[in-house]
C-alpha positions, 0 to 999 in steps of 0.5 A: 295641061293638054286632052285629047278630044275626040271630034268624030269616029268612023267606022270601017273594015280593016285592011291588010295596011293596018296590021302594024297600027292594030298590032301596037294597039293589041299590045297596049291594050292587054291587061288581066280585064280581059286577057287570058294569055299572057302578055305579048313578048317580041319578037311579037306574032302578027296580027293579022294571020289565017284564023285573023284575016282583015275583013274579020276585023272593023276598025274605029277611027276618029279625028281630034283636037289636042286642047292645052292650056295657054295663058290665064287659062284660056284655052288653045286648040290644035288640030291633029290627025294622028298626034305624037306617038298615036297610033295610025292607019292606012289612012292617016286617021287614028285608029282609036279600037276594033272589034271582030267578028266571026261565024262563030263555028263552020257549020252551015247549021250556025251560020244565022250566028256571028260571034265577036272575038276581041273589042280593044278600045285605046286608053285614049279613047276610052269613055267617048263612045268608041267601044258603043260605035263598034258594038253597034257596027258589028251588030248592023255587020252581022245583019248585013251578012244575013245572021239573026243573032250574035254573041261573045264571050266575057271574062266574069270580072269584066264588069266594064265591058259586061255593062256595056254589052248589056246596055246594047241589049246583050243577056246573059245566057250561061256561065262556065264558071271558073273556066280560067285560071288568071294570075292565081285564081279561076275565072267565069267565062260569061255567054252573052247574046241577042237577036238582030231582029226587030 
């Protein structure tokens, strides 16, 4: 039996060389819990394009250890930077997730706001604080860009994401009832936001 243990998480801007790893991560995390588009099918669209530039994304990278049981309950630890079947980035570290942060509109009157338009955490990295780390990094980056407010949209039935956002100070600011028709049911689009000023 083995388990992946996250030893450190760092966040950096995405680079063009991350495209393949991020595309694979995006496809592996597709779920009806958050997706409003059909499951991606080959041939896959590029992860980066004119509307989704590397500069719009922050990437979480981790150093991991794989713990395995050996003998009479003694644990042997094998250090690994990428591991078998891992999604790796351009620097060789294992990519655990990403967050997309962009202006919500091109309007000058809206330039003080940034919007999160995508957050994904690899299944093997969930529950270890990667999503929270990315969310905090996005808020810090939005402040660095001069924003004083940050918003996002989340499906009403995505309880885990809504709980994370609420725990980081995001409040529900509106609900578009029945905005999406997904798998035979209507789903609410929940608008959340928070101030970035102290």
